[in-house]
Structure formats: C-alpha cells, structure tokens
C-alpha angles and dihedrals in degrees: 000000000000128000126228137189111220118196128188117202135187120202113224133174117238124217089276098054097255118134117234128186112231122198109238098179140342127204132185106217132185111217143143094245141005098261091054089051091051092050093049093047092048089054090048091049095050091047093050095046095039094236135127100223126034091216088071085075107021139042100202140031114205122190123197125176111231108226105212145318117295114244 
C-alpha cells in the first residue's frame, strides 16, 4: 500500500491585499491510489472539525505521494 500526504488549504487576504494559502489540516494516509487517500482525508477532516463538507473550511485539497521512508 502506498502512503500519501493530503493537505487542505484556505486562501485568505492579508492586511495588504495579498492572497496567502493557509494550511488548515494535513493527513498522512495509506491508500492504494491518490483519490482514495483524498476521500479518506476529507472524511477525517470533516469528523475532526465537526462539519459535513470539507469545503466549509478549505478551498483546496492537495494529494502528494510520499516516496519512501527517510533514513
């Protein structure tokens, strides 16, 4: 089984009008493929935040496969 890092971001404007991507949550998820990892992470995010849809707290969901264990 592969391992994925799933990151949720919210884009907010700072005091000077510049947009910033703020991490809302990250999860390391074992899954067979990226879409399955995203689905599992979305469910975790909703449960942890007591919300029904992850888009209430984040704008994007980014999935990256982690290559291997660091030595």
